[in-house]
N, C-alpha and C positions, 0 to 999 in steps of 0.2 A: 345818138349817144345815152340812153337813160340808164346805165348803171356801171359802174367801173369796181374794179379793185386794186388794193396797195398792198405790197407785201416788201420785206426786205429779206436778203440773202449776204450770205458770205458773212465775211468777218466784220462785228457790229464796230460803228463808230458816233463819236459824242455830234449831236444834230441830226441824229435820224428821226428821233422823236419829233425835233421841229419840224422836219422832213413831212413826214407822216402830219401831224396835224393841219398844215399847211393843206397837203391834197384834201384832205378829208372836208375842210371847211370851205376851200375853194369847190368843190364839187357842190356842197349844200349852196352855197353863192349862186351857182349855174342852175339851180333846180335837179341836180344829179344825186339818184343813189349810190352810196359807199361801202363796200366791204374790205373788210381788213384779212388778210391770209397770213394765219399765225404758222410760223418755223416755214418761211420759205416755198421753195417746189415743193419740200416733203408734205408742207400741209395744203400745196394746193393738190398734190396727189390724193391724199388721204380726205379731203373735202373740209377741211379746217378754216371755214370761213366766219367772219360775226359782222354782223351789220354795224355801222359806226354812224356816230351823228356829233353836232358839234359837242356837245357835251361827255363823247366818247374820249374828246381827245384834250379838257380841260385840265390845268394845272399837269402838263406833260412838256413843256418846250424847255424847261429847264432841267429835265432830267437825262441823265447819260444810258444806254445802253438802246434796244430798242423794244418796245412796247408789244410788239407783232415777234418777238424772237424771232431768231435766226437759224438754220441749220443749213447745213451740205446735203443733197441727196445724188446719189450714184447713180438712184433709179429714174432720175430726171433724163439722166444722160442715154437713156433707150428710148426705143420708140415706144415701146409697152407703156413708158411711164408716162411719156409725153400726151400717150393718149386717152391713159386715165386721169392725166388733170385737164387735158382737154374737157373730157365728159363733164368733169366737178365744175367748168367753167359754165358750160353750156346748160346744166342743172341747175345754177343758181343764176343765169341769165346775163352771166357779165359779157359785156360787149366792147371791155377795152385793159390794159392793164398799166400799174406804174409800179417799174420796177424800182427801187432802191439799194444799189449794190455798185460793183465792179465788174472786172470782165469776164468772168467765170458768169456770173449774173446776166450781162449781157450777151454772151454766148448762147445760153441757153436759150435765152428771148429770140435770139435770131432762130434759130433752128423752129421753134415754137410759131414763129409768124410762118417761115418758110413752109410748114408742115400742113397748119391749122387756121392761117389767117388771122389771126389774134394778133391785133395793135397793140404796141407797149411802147410806152416811152418811158427813158431811164431817167434817173437821178445819182449822180455820182457819189456813193457812200463810202468811203475808204479811208484810211488815215493816212496813207501812202503816198497820197498826192500824184499818181502817176499814171491818170488816165488823160488821154488826149484827149482836146476839145475841151478843158476848163483849166481855168488857170490855176483853184483851188478847189478839193474836193470836200465832201462834208465830214468835218472831224479832224482835219489835221492842223487847223489853227490851235485845235485843244489838245492834241497828242503832240505837237512839238511843244507849247508852252508848260505841258506836265511832264516830257523830259526834261525841258529848259530846269524847272524849278530843283528836280531831283541834281541835275548837274551842278547847280549854282552851292548846293548844299554839299555834294561831293567835294566841290573845289575848295570849300574853306578846311576840310578833313586833311586833301591832299596837302595845302597849303602849310598845317600845322604840324604835319609827318614827314614833311620832306618825300613825298611819293609819286610815281605816276599809275595815275589809274585811267585802266581802258575803261571805257563805259561803252555797252553795244547798247543801239538801238533801233526800233524796229525797222526794216524797208529789205524784205526778201530779194527784191529786182530794183529797190529804187532808195537812193541817197537824199531825197527828198525832205525826211526829216532831220537824216543828220549835218547837213547841211547849216541849216539857220541855228540848230544845237549846237555846230561848233564856232559859228560866229558870234551868238548871242552870247555861249558860255565860255568866250575866252580859250576856246581850246587851241594846242600848240598844231595836232593833226588831226586830220578827217579820212577816211577812209570808206568809199562808198562804191557799189557795183559797176559805175557809170566810167572810173578812171584807170588806169595799172597803178595804184600805189604799192609798190612791194615792201614786203618787210624789211629788205636792206633798206629803202628808203627811209623807212620809218625810224630805223636804228641810227641811221646817218643823223638823221634832223633832230634825233634826242641826244648825240654825244655832243652836237653843235650845241645845242643848249646846256648841255653839263658842262664845257669849257666855259661857258658864257658865265657862268656860275647860277644858271636857273637850278632850283631845287625841287621845283615840283613840276609836273607835267598832266596835262588831260591829253588823251587820245578817246576821238569818238569813232567808233567802229559802226556800220550799215550791219545787219543781222546776216545781209547777202553778199557780203565784199569778196570777193575772188581769194581772196591770201585766206578767208577763213573766217571762225569768229572770234570773237575778243579775246578768247579763253586761249585759244591756239595763237595767235598773234602774240599776245603774252609771253606767252611761253618761251615763244623763238626770242624773243627782244632780251628779257629775261636769263638766256643763257648766253645771249654775244654782250649784256652788259650787267654782270653780276651784282654789281654794287649798286645799282637801280631798285629802287626796294619799289617793288611793284603790286598792284592789287587789280581784280576786274570786278566789277558792275555791271549784270543784266538790268537793265530799268524792265523790260520783259511788259505782261499786259496791260500794268496799269496803265500805260500810254492809250490803251483804248478808253477806258471807263472814263468816269466823270462828270460832271455838270460841264455842259458844252460852254464855251465863251461865247462873246455877244456876236464876234463875228459868223461862227457855226451857225449860232440862230438864226443870223441874219441870210446867211449863205442858205441852210435848211429849208427857208420859209421860202426864200424868192423861188428857189428851183422846184418847191413843191407846187406853190403855184403855174409856172412855166411848164411843168409835167401835164397837168391838167387842161391847160389853156391849150397845149401842142395837139392831146388828144383829140379835145372837140374841134379843133381846125385841120382834124384827118391827116396829123401826122402818125407817123411808125418807124419802129426799127431806127429810133434816133434817143440821143442822150441829151438832156437839157443842161448846160453848161455856161459860166463866166467867162469870158475874154475879153480883155482891155477894158473891163466894168461894161462890158455891154452882152444881153441873154445870146445865145447863138444855140443852133439844134444840130448836132453832129453823128452822123450815121454810126451806127452800131458797129458798121466794118471799119470806119476809121478807128473808133473808139480802141477797139479788139487788136487792131493791127500794127498800127502807127505807135513812133515811139516818142514818149514824150521825153524831149530833152534838156537835161541838168545844164543850167546857165554857167557856163566855165568863168563866166565873173569871179563867181561866188568861190569856187576854188583859189583863183587869185586871191581874195581879200584874204582867206586865210592864210596863204602864203606870207604878205606885206603885213598883216597883223601880229603875224608869228616872231618878227624881228626884234 
């Protein structure tokens, strides 16, 4: 293998640049040429390739977002689009790929390898931490800390005005951000897609706290909860408990930005090295990850189709700590 390419795809996450940097410098260390593909699969189809070296990634480890940009590509999901992407890889002499992203990224890479034989090793880049095959994904730690900082500030005003705040955090299909925010932020309730927390149960818990003379509450809602978003839940609670002064805060995309934490810089660097060395060792269609502090490579098929389960002990912790 003489020349590889790295790209980021899907939603950005803090630590992606640390991973890109590690991929580039590991390739240089092993005497391999490395190219960056701008804007993910979309840029691959258009031929947006940029030669990278050690200097190209200097002063990037501390930056949020992705220096290679990211974009979603409907065209790549067609056979014609993948053929165009393959032609561009051939024209640029690319022997293997490092794909930094999530399920959608790895699904595309799987199809690509099946049709054209291009080996790909993935790096788990998503704030949601919902990928099977790694304990933590790149960007997750930063996102949790960003959300928790906002929750701490909201807690101050909730206490000052005797209010109940419904705070929505990211997590379309996963409660991995919501759970540590609830525990670390001292929330009374957490609502996540993995559990069946009904609005009626929320109302009952708030009424119980009200009777115990609690005057302020924090309810953390993952955006993908089956009961609806924070606004919908808050409205139903207000109708049931009109005396409760309710407010809604949606933290939103601020969770994706910002300088990565030390943990995400370390994780991105470790996985970037592992991705390149996996390619050199003949691996393909696998994701590099860390499980129980050990480097593992998980087939894309498992990463895509297997569910990463929430530790139910955390849900019990929220219940106990709300007494």
